[in-house]
One Martini backbone bead per residue (centre of mass of N, CA, C, O) as a GRO file, in nm:
protein
  306
    1UNK     BB    1   3.008   9.186   7.921
    2UNK     BB    2   3.116   9.182   7.580
    3UNK     BB    3   3.461   9.216   7.483
    4UNK     BB    4   3.620   9.302   7.180
    5UNK     BB    5   3.945   9.233   7.044
    6UNK     BB    6   4.022   9.361   6.716
    7UNK     BB    7   4.347   9.258   6.569
    8UNK     BB    8   4.540   9.232   6.305
    9UNK     BB    9   4.736   9.414   6.480
   10UNK     BB   10   4.853   9.354   6.764
   11UNK     BB   11   4.903   9.393   7.066
   12UNK     BB   12   5.088   9.401   7.310
   13UNK     BB   13   5.112   9.190   7.570
   14UNK     BB   14   5.092   9.411   7.790
   15UNK     BB   15   4.832   9.534   7.683
   16UNK     BB   16   4.654   9.284   7.710
   17UNK     BB   17   4.689   9.256   8.013
   18UNK     BB   18   4.566   9.535   8.081
   19UNK     BB   19   4.292   9.495   7.948
   20UNK     BB   20   4.209   9.243   8.107
   21UNK     BB   21   4.219   9.370   8.388
   22UNK     BB   22   4.003   9.584   8.338
   23UNK     BB   23   3.765   9.415   8.232
   24UNK     BB   24   3.759   9.187   8.456
   25UNK     BB   25   3.757   9.388   8.702
   26UNK     BB   26   3.450   9.479   8.598
   27UNK     BB   27   3.299   9.196   8.507
   28UNK     BB   28   3.400   9.133   8.225
   29UNK     BB   29   3.435   9.002   7.893
   30UNK     BB   30   3.710   8.874   7.712
   31UNK     BB   31   3.779   8.897   7.356
   32UNK     BB   32   3.998   8.750   7.110
   33UNK     BB   33   4.111   8.893   6.781
   34UNK     BB   34   4.398   8.783   6.618
   35UNK     BB   35   4.534   8.787   6.311
   36UNK     BB   36   4.331   8.826   6.103
   37UNK     BB   37   4.245   8.751   5.739
   38UNK     BB   38   3.925   8.773   5.749
   39UNK     BB   39   3.624   8.926   5.752
   40UNK     BB   40   3.456   8.681   5.849
   41UNK     BB   41   3.585   8.667   6.131
   42UNK     BB   42   3.474   8.937   6.229
   43UNK     BB   43   3.171   8.892   6.175
   44UNK     BB   44   3.151   8.654   6.373
   45UNK     BB   45   3.268   8.792   6.639
   46UNK     BB   46   3.037   9.034   6.657
   47UNK     BB   47   2.750   8.904   6.699
   48UNK     BB   48   2.752   8.915   7.062
   49UNK     BB   49   2.857   9.198   7.129
   50UNK     BB   50   2.896   9.511   7.323
   51UNK     BB   51   3.210   9.556   7.253
   52UNK     BB   52   3.481   9.745   7.075
   53UNK     BB   53   3.830   9.696   6.997
   54UNK     BB   54   4.054   9.895   6.797
   55UNK     BB   55   4.266  10.002   6.556
   56UNK     BB   56   4.290   9.983   6.206
   57UNK     BB   57   4.030   9.858   6.187
   58UNK     BB   58   3.747   9.801   5.995
   59UNK     BB   59   3.427   9.974   6.054
   60UNK     BB   60   3.167   9.880   5.887
   61UNK     BB   61   2.847   9.834   5.803
   62UNK     BB   62   2.880   9.526   5.802
   63UNK     BB   63   2.983   9.507   6.091
   64UNK     BB   64   2.748   9.660   6.231
   65UNK     BB   65   2.524   9.462   6.135
   66UNK     BB   66   2.653   9.205   6.278
   67UNK     BB   67   2.638   9.382   6.554
   68UNK     BB   68   2.355   9.355   6.732
   69UNK     BB   69   2.478   9.440   7.045
   70UNK     BB   70   2.618   9.696   6.989
   71UNK     BB   71   2.734  10.008   7.174
   72UNK     BB   72   3.066  10.017   7.146
   73UNK     BB   73   3.350  10.192   6.998
   74UNK     BB   74   3.713  10.169   7.027
   75UNK     BB   75   3.983  10.361   6.932
   76UNK     BB   76   4.323  10.292   6.964
   77UNK     BB   77   4.345  10.623   6.923
   78UNK     BB   78   4.295  10.913   6.741
   79UNK     BB   79   4.218  10.802   6.485
   80UNK     BB   80   3.876  10.724   6.297
   81UNK     BB   81   3.858  10.657   5.969
   82UNK     BB   82   3.796  10.330   6.011
   83UNK     BB   83   3.512  10.445   6.096
   84UNK     BB   84   3.162  10.448   6.060
   85UNK     BB   85   3.017  10.696   6.229
   86UNK     BB   86   2.742  10.753   6.096
   87UNK     BB   87   2.631  10.462   6.102
   88UNK     BB   88   2.662  10.421   6.403
   89UNK     BB   89   2.459  10.638   6.480
   90UNK     BB   90   2.215  10.505   6.340
   91UNK     BB   91   2.262  10.240   6.538
   92UNK     BB   92   2.347  10.353   6.833
   93UNK     BB   93   2.668  10.380   6.822
   94UNK     BB   94   2.940  10.438   7.000
   95UNK     BB   95   3.226  10.651   6.929
   96UNK     BB   96   3.572  10.621   7.018
   97UNK     BB   97   3.869  10.759   7.139
   98UNK     BB   98   4.237  10.805   7.246
   99UNK     BB   99   4.346  11.080   7.327
  100UNK     BB  100   4.708  11.120   7.388
  101UNK     BB  101   4.847  10.826   7.405
  102UNK     BB  102   5.050  10.890   7.126
  103UNK     BB  103   5.178  11.179   7.123
  104UNK     BB  104   5.478  11.142   7.198
  105UNK     BB  105   5.554  10.942   6.977
  106UNK     BB  106   5.497  11.132   6.739
  107UNK     BB  107   5.675  11.371   6.826
  108UNK     BB  108   5.945  11.217   6.824
  109UNK     BB  109   5.934  11.142   6.522
  110UNK     BB  110   5.953  11.422   6.406
  111UNK     BB  111   6.259  11.452   6.504
  112UNK     BB  112   6.372  11.214   6.357
  113UNK     BB  113   6.305  11.325   6.074
  114UNK     BB  114   6.442  11.605   6.098
  115UNK     BB  115   6.734  11.523   6.150
  116UNK     BB  116   6.757  11.360   5.893
  117UNK     BB  117   6.705  11.602   5.701
  118UNK     BB  118   6.922  11.820   5.797
  119UNK     BB  119   7.147  11.571   5.745
  120UNK     BB  120   7.099  11.450   5.459
  121UNK     BB  121   7.041  11.146   5.526
  122UNK     BB  122   7.334  11.060   5.596
  123UNK     BB  123   7.549  11.126   5.333
  124UNK     BB  124   7.814  11.305   5.455
  125UNK     BB  125   7.708  11.581   5.437
  126UNK     BB  126   7.655  11.891   5.509
  127UNK     BB  127   7.440  12.040   5.731
  128UNK     BB  128   7.203  12.127   5.978
  129UNK     BB  129   7.019  12.301   6.229
  130UNK     BB  130   6.749  12.358   6.456
  131UNK     BB  131   6.862  12.584   6.586
  132UNK     BB  132   6.668  12.881   6.524
  133UNK     BB  133   6.438  12.764   6.395
  134UNK     BB  134   6.122  12.773   6.236
  135UNK     BB  135   5.830  12.630   6.378
  136UNK     BB  136   5.538  12.479   6.237
  137UNK     BB  137   5.208  12.416   6.374
  138UNK     BB  138   4.940  12.216   6.245
  139UNK     BB  139   4.783  12.190   6.508
  140UNK     BB  140   4.702  12.218   6.877
  141UNK     BB  141   4.714  11.947   7.010
  142UNK     BB  142   4.854  11.688   7.159
  143UNK     BB  143   5.085  11.669   6.954
  144UNK     BB  144   5.157  11.968   6.915
  145UNK     BB  145   5.240  12.013   7.214
  146UNK     BB  146   5.475  11.807   7.210
  147UNK     BB  147   5.636  11.940   6.989
  148UNK     BB  148   5.682  12.205   7.138
  149UNK     BB  149   5.831  12.090   7.382
  150UNK     BB  150   6.072  11.970   7.220
  151UNK     BB  151   6.158  12.226   7.060
  152UNK     BB  152   6.271  12.380   7.303
  153UNK     BB  153   6.522  12.190   7.335
  154UNK     BB  154   6.632  12.286   7.039
  155UNK     BB  155   6.584  12.605   7.006
  156UNK     BB  156   6.319  12.684   6.883
  157UNK     BB  157   6.088  12.865   6.693
  158UNK     BB  158   5.737  12.884   6.776
  159UNK     BB  159   5.454  12.798   6.575
  160UNK     BB  160   5.082  12.835   6.541
  161UNK     BB  161   4.784  12.667   6.397
  162UNK     BB  162   4.425  12.678   6.502
  163UNK     BB  163   4.089  12.695   6.438
  164UNK     BB  164   4.012  12.558   6.750
  165UNK     BB  165   4.238  12.739   6.892
  166UNK     BB  166   4.312  12.969   7.092
  167UNK     BB  167   4.549  13.205   7.107
  168UNK     BB  168   4.584  13.199   7.419
  169UNK     BB  169   4.656  12.894   7.440
  170UNK     BB  170   4.909  12.902   7.268
  171UNK     BB  171   5.063  13.132   7.427
  172UNK     BB  172   5.058  12.980   7.706
  173UNK     BB  173   5.278  12.766   7.570
  174UNK     BB  174   5.504  12.945   7.422
  175UNK     BB  175   5.352  13.027   7.147
  176UNK     BB  176   5.311  13.143   6.834
  177UNK     BB  177   5.034  13.299   6.699
  178UNK     BB  178   4.863  13.268   6.401
  179UNK     BB  179   4.610  13.355   6.167
  180UNK     BB  180   4.714  13.133   5.946
  181UNK     BB  181   4.837  12.911   5.728
  182UNK     BB  182   4.994  13.101   5.544
  183UNK     BB  183   5.169  13.227   5.768
  184UNK     BB  184   5.308  12.969   5.855
  185UNK     BB  185   5.447  12.900   5.577
  186UNK     BB  186   5.595  13.178   5.544
  187UNK     BB  187   5.760  13.183   5.826
  188UNK     BB  188   5.872  12.885   5.810
  189UNK     BB  189   6.116  12.621   5.792
  190UNK     BB  190   5.902  12.439   5.943
  191UNK     BB  191   5.632  12.198   5.884
  192UNK     BB  192   5.389  12.042   6.101
  193UNK     BB  193   5.147  11.793   6.069
  194UNK     BB  194   4.808  11.769   6.272
  195UNK     BB  195   4.574  11.696   6.088
  196UNK     BB  196   4.289  11.582   5.995
  197UNK     BB  197   4.072  11.385   5.792
  198UNK     BB  198   3.872  11.601   5.613
  199UNK     BB  199   3.689  11.769   5.392
  200UNK     BB  200   3.869  12.031   5.449
  201UNK     BB  201   4.174  11.886   5.447
  202UNK     BB  202   4.170  11.745   5.197
  203UNK     BB  203   4.422  11.849   4.984
  204UNK     BB  204   4.530  12.124   5.135
  205UNK     BB  205   4.830  12.041   5.077
  206UNK     BB  206   4.958  12.249   4.845
  207UNK     BB  207   5.122  12.444   4.624
  208UNK     BB  208   5.028  12.720   4.729
  209UNK     BB  209   5.124  12.666   5.021
  210UNK     BB  210   5.415  12.540   4.996
  211UNK     BB  211   5.521  12.774   4.807
  212UNK     BB  212   5.557  12.977   5.067
  213UNK     BB  213   5.810  12.863   5.144
  214UNK     BB  214   6.114  12.870   5.232
  215UNK     BB  215   6.421  12.829   5.185
  216UNK     BB  216   6.490  12.503   5.277
  217UNK     BB  217   6.240  12.367   5.349
  218UNK     BB  218   6.021  12.163   5.570
  219UNK     BB  219   5.803  11.884   5.540
  220UNK     BB  220   5.580  11.733   5.786
  221UNK     BB  221   5.408  11.402   5.800
  222UNK     BB  222   5.197  11.260   6.087
  223UNK     BB  223   4.905  11.226   5.998
  224UNK     BB  224   4.762  11.229   5.684
  225UNK     BB  225   4.774  11.157   5.349
  226UNK     BB  226   4.506  11.311   5.249
  227UNK     BB  227   4.616  11.615   5.297
  228UNK     BB  228   4.778  11.559   5.042
  229UNK     BB  229   4.874  11.694   4.732
  230UNK     BB  230   5.068  11.504   4.546
  231UNK     BB  231   5.088  11.623   4.261
  232UNK     BB  232   5.155  11.915   4.347
  233UNK     BB  233   5.401  11.857   4.524
  234UNK     BB  234   5.577  11.724   4.311
  235UNK     BB  235   5.582  11.959   4.110
  236UNK     BB  236   5.698  12.169   4.301
  237UNK     BB  237   5.965  12.008   4.387
  238UNK     BB  238   6.081  12.019   4.096
  239UNK     BB  239   6.111  12.332   4.110
  240UNK     BB  240   6.177  12.315   4.428
  241UNK     BB  241   6.500  12.203   4.508
  242UNK     BB  242   6.497  12.292   4.832
  243UNK     BB  243   6.289  12.095   4.918
  244UNK     BB  244   6.142  11.896   5.187
  245UNK     BB  245   6.005  11.552   5.252
  246UNK     BB  246   5.856  11.404   5.548
  247UNK     BB  247   5.728  11.067   5.643
  248UNK     BB  248   5.494  10.805   5.796
  249UNK     BB  249   5.322  10.818   5.513
  250UNK     BB  250   5.277  10.654   5.244
  251UNK     BB  251   5.235  10.747   4.947
  252UNK     BB  252   5.086  10.676   4.653
  253UNK     BB  253   5.358  10.832   4.512
  254UNK     BB  254   5.628  10.712   4.616
  255UNK     BB  255   5.793  10.635   4.363
  256UNK     BB  256   5.802  10.921   4.244
  257UNK     BB  257   5.931  11.064   4.478
  258UNK     BB  258   6.192  10.891   4.494
  259UNK     BB  259   6.286  10.944   4.198
  260UNK     BB  260   6.248  11.281   4.179
  261UNK     BB  261   6.353  11.329   4.511
  262UNK     BB  262   6.638  11.277   4.557
  263UNK     BB  263   6.743  11.377   4.883
  264UNK     BB  264   6.421  11.505   4.967
  265UNK     BB  265   6.294  11.216   5.048
  266UNK     BB  266   6.087  11.050   5.311
  267UNK     BB  267   5.964  10.716   5.397
  268UNK     BB  268   5.820  10.504   5.574
  269UNK     BB  269   5.695  10.187   5.530
  270UNK     BB  270   5.506  10.277   5.773
  271UNK     BB  271   5.309  10.364   6.014
  272UNK     BB  272   5.492  10.503   6.323
  273UNK     BB  273   5.394  10.700   6.546
  274UNK     BB  274   5.263  10.456   6.750
  275UNK     BB  275   5.535  10.263   6.744
  276UNK     BB  276   5.518  10.191   7.069
  277UNK     BB  277   5.498  10.042   7.365
  278UNK     BB  278   5.367  10.274   7.522
  279UNK     BB  279   5.135  10.350   7.327
  280UNK     BB  280   5.005  10.073   7.310
  281UNK     BB  281   4.934  10.052   7.609
  282UNK     BB  282   4.782  10.318   7.659
  283UNK     BB  283   4.553  10.281   7.446
  284UNK     BB  284   4.437  10.009   7.541
  285UNK     BB  285   4.369  10.087   7.836
  286UNK     BB  286   4.194  10.331   7.771
  287UNK     BB  287   3.975  10.174   7.620
  288UNK     BB  288   3.891   9.996   7.860
  289UNK     BB  289   3.812  10.228   8.053
  290UNK     BB  290   3.592  10.353   7.870
  291UNK     BB  291   3.407  10.107   7.868
  292UNK     BB  292   3.360  10.086   8.169
  293UNK     BB  293   3.239  10.374   8.199
  294UNK     BB  294   2.999  10.330   8.012
  295UNK     BB  295   2.865  10.086   8.176
  296UNK     BB  296   2.859  10.230   8.458
  297UNK     BB  297   2.786  10.568   8.372
  298UNK     BB  298   2.762  10.663   8.061
  299UNK     BB  299   3.030  10.749   7.950
  300UNK     BB  300   3.112  11.003   7.661
  301UNK     BB  301   3.369  11.191   7.643
  302UNK     BB  302   3.505  11.044   7.357
  303UNK     BB  303   3.297  11.109   7.157
  304UNK     BB  304   3.269  11.129   6.774
  305UNK     BB  305   2.925  11.072   6.717
  306UNK     BB  306   2.704  11.305   6.815
   0.00000   0.00000   0.00000
């Protein structure tokens, strides 16, 4: 089988070595397309491949139509909104992600952002501590669980809400389960977002919800920028001058946020949650293993377009 790794932003060299060892060890052929600059290069490369591994690269209907022999696409990472999953299903192409492989990296970044925020972005003025603060985790998946684990070390009181995770599972992890999103925002000093971008969640973090937060609260977003209603959040934060917002996903309205919320807003230059050597290697090798399992046993454990 021919497996293409198409990465506009390449994997780390160690990740590529690990992917190659997995793919070739299973008797398959690895093809690399790194740092491509034109869609035409990708369209040409997918022409006769059986499997595709991508990072944030867009797998559009045009790409899927060009890949005549394609059977499986694996997104090396948790989010997969860069892949047209519905069209892939129409074409009979399995789409998978690699959940959990970058969870610790994202969770650690949450606390990097949080410490920066509670210490007033290191401006020299007196800040506050995380110990004793109430942390709300919105969505208790792989990342949310790692955030809870780290938060215990900071001595925080931890709450979570997840519409798809039973209360018993949340409480078994030593976390307080709340009844709904509203209760989470009302209760906590900090809310950390870990929801995917779906029709239900897009624009759902709005003024009505964030406005319920306590005085001097902090909103952290390391999920997807689409879940934030940027116009409403900006308007609210201009009224609520006690609130802070930190994120590793630059909002579309970044310039306005930076100008109007000086000292209360921070965004990294690009999405950085999974930007560690460890996460890069873990996700790439996991993708290769999943492709091998698919061709060997028909395993589709991580399929997201069933």
